[in-house]
N, C-alpha and C positions, 0 to 999 in steps of 0.2 A: 448385584452381580460384580464378578472382578473384570477387569479390562486392562490390558497394558500392551501398549505397542512400540516398537522401537523405532519404527520409521512412520513417517506422517504418509496418510494416503488421501487422495484428493479425486474425488469423481468430477468430471468436467461437465459442465453444463452447457450443452449447444444452444446458442442463440442465434436466430436465422434473421439476417437482414436483406431486404432487396437488393442493396447495394452498399458494399463495404470498399474501404481503402486501407490498405496496411500503411502505417506510418513509416516513413523512410529510414532505414538503417544506416549509419554511418559508412561511408564508402570502405573504410579499412576493417569492416567487421568481417570480410572473407577471410582476413589473417587468422590462423589458429590463436586464440587467446589462453594462455598459461599461468599468467601472473597477474598479482593485483595491479602493479605498474601498468601493464598493458590494458587491463580494464579501465583503468583511470584515463589512458591516454585516449581510448574509444569514446568518451563521453563527450557530448557536445558541450561548448561553453556558450551561455546565453543568459541574459538577465532574467531574473525571476519576475513572474507574473504576480502583481502585488494585489490583485483584487479578485472578487467572485468566489472565494473558497466559502463552502458550507459543508459541514461534517455528513450532512444527510444525502449528499451526491455520492459519497461511497457506502454501498449498503454492506454492512459487515456483520460478522457472528451469524452467518448462513449455515444450514444443515444440508451441504451439497450432496452428500450420497444418502441422504434420508435416513441415518441410521439413530436419529433422536440426539446425537453429538453435535452440537453447533461448533464454528471454528475454534472459539475460545476454549470450549471443552476439549476438543481435539489436540490442542496445543498442551494443554495441562496433562493429559494423558500421555502424550509423546514424552514430555520433559520431565516427567516424574523419575526419580532413580530407584524407585520400588514400585512394586505392583499397586496400580492404582484401584480404588474401590468406589464403584458408581452406584447410584441410586435410581429412583425414577425419573425419566426423562434424562437420563445420563448425567445427573447432577453429580460432580465429583465430590466424594465425601472424604476420602484419605488418599495420602500420597506423601512424597517428599520432594521438595524443590529446592535450588539454589539458585539465587539471583546473581547473574553474572555482573551486574551493574554495581553491586555493592557487598557481594559474598555472603549476604544473609541467606540462611537455612530455614524453611518452614516446614510444617506438617499441615499448615491450614491454608488451604487454596483461596479462601476469602481475602487473604492479605496480599495477594500477588494479583497484577495486572498482566493483560497480555498486549506487549508494546508492538506497535507498528515500528519496525525498525527505522526505515525512513517513513516519519509521520506523514499522516494523510495530507495535512496542509502542505509540507514540503513537497510532497508527490505533486499536487495540484500545481505550485507554483513552479515547479520543474517539468511540466509537460503534460500532467493528468489532466489539466484543463481542457485539452484536446482530444480526450479519449470518449469513447462511447460509454454508456452506462454498464454494458457487460463487462468491459476492460475495467473500469474502476472497481467494479464489484469482485472480479478476480484479483485484483491487486490487495484489495482490503481483506481477503480471505486467502492468501497464498500459502497453501499447505505444500506445494510441490517443491519449495527451496526452504531448507531449515533456517536459513538466516532472515527470511522476511518477517517472521513473527517470533517473539521470544517472550517466555514467562519471566517477569522480573516482580521486584517489591513494587506495591503501590506508590509508595513514597518517591522512589527513584523515577518511576515512568512520570509521575507528575512533575518532578523536578525538571525532567528533560523536557517536557511537554512537546512544542513542535520545533525545538531549536535544532540546527545542524550542529555537526562537530566542532566548528570553528568557535561555537557559542555555548556548547555543552560537551562535557566528557563525563564518563562513569567515574565515582569516587574510587573504584578498584582501579589503581593504576595499572596494575598487571595485566588488565584488560584491555587497555587503550589501544594497544596495535591490532588485536582482533576486532575492536569495535570498528576502528577506521577501515579495516579491510572488508569488513561486513558490508559497511554503509556504501562502500564502492561497488560491491558485488551487487547489492539490490538494486542500486542505480543502474549499473551495467544490464542486469537481467530485465528491467522494465524500460531501458531506452530512455532514462530519465536525464536531464541536463544539470550542469552544475554553474554556478556563477564564477566569475573570475577569482573573486576573493576565496571562495570555498575550494576552487580547484588548488590555488596556490597553497592553502593550508593542508590540504590532503596529501598533495606531493611532498611537502616538506614532513609531514608525518611517516609517509611510506619510506622516505628516504632514510629517516631516522631510525625507523623499526627494523629495517633490513629485512632478515629472513623471518622476523617474528610477525610480519604483515603477511600471513598466509591465511586462506579461506579456500573452500570448495568453490571452483568456478561454476557459475550456474548456468543453465541452459537458457537462452533467451526467450523471453515469454512473447506470445504474440499480442500486439499492441495495435488496436483498430480503432478507427472512428467511422461511423456511418455518415453516409451521404444523404442528403435530403431526397426523399423518393417522391416528394411533391414540390411544384414551384413555391419557395418562400415569398413572403410578401417583399416586393422589391425595394420598399421604403424602409426595411429593418434590415439588421446585420452590418449596417454601414457605419457604425460608432462603436464597435466593439462587443455590441450584443449579439446574442444567437439570432438566427433566422426566426421569423414569425410565421408560425404555422396555423392552419385553421383550428385545429384541436390538440388537446394534450395528447391524444393517441397519435396523431401524425407526428407531433415533436419527439415523443419517446421512441417511435419507430425509426426515427432518424438520428437517434443518439444523444438528444438533448433532454435538459430537465434533471432534477427537480429543481424548482425555483421558489426562494424563500421570501416572504413579504418583509419588506424593508431592507432587504439586501440585493435582491435581483430584479432589476427594472422589468425583466420578462414576466414576471409574476403577475403583473396588471393586464396582461394579454388573455390570460386563460383563466377558467373557472376552478376554484378551490373547493371541491365538493364537500368536502369533511370538515372545511371552516377551520384547518388546523395551523393556516399560516404557510402552508407548501403546496404548491400547485404542480401538476404533474409528476406526481411521486412515481 
């Protein structure tokens, strides 16, 4: 079958929590933001969280609207410059893509990755460590803002890895200003922080780029974390660990988990039913 979308669609998955709290938005967010410079000014400056990240904590490539096309396939379909052909289970079999990072053009979708513009690890270190599972899933599959996910060559995506702009920039120099602007926009959308060195670098780039540092101003995403609906163990959560609950079900309902063996001390508190090294999935 043929499928070609000019705009990304995203079906919101409703998740109900007994008690939730919306993370604080910076006080100056009431001011209408119209420029990249204003978005950067709205970002909180905080040290990065240096531990606790596990990729499994961000469930990605979901099929949110149940049309057999997961997030990766949706992006490939959206970003192809020609009509895309899909096969069984929405497998993308043909199209044409151009990587903004290095300018490479291909008709073979297997040579392209879908990059989280702000890497998952960077997001974790910049505030996502406080998010509930539903918010992390929404971030990892954000089809509502075109800058959040991008189809690029696998080689450029792996070269970038989880580095921020002060440590990695695309080889295509003409894309640098758009890259910096989009990085700021995604952090602004998801209320992620920047560290001091990162903000200094971004501010210098925005100033140098001038009018070239332009990007669509995103709508703020709803960022929430769940409060515990049961009393946690009073002896836990006092040394940087999550609160301890009686079962994984209680922990997940409160927005905590998953926990990886050898990485998260909380893993030892719960039963790993399928023995895959991850508890409270």
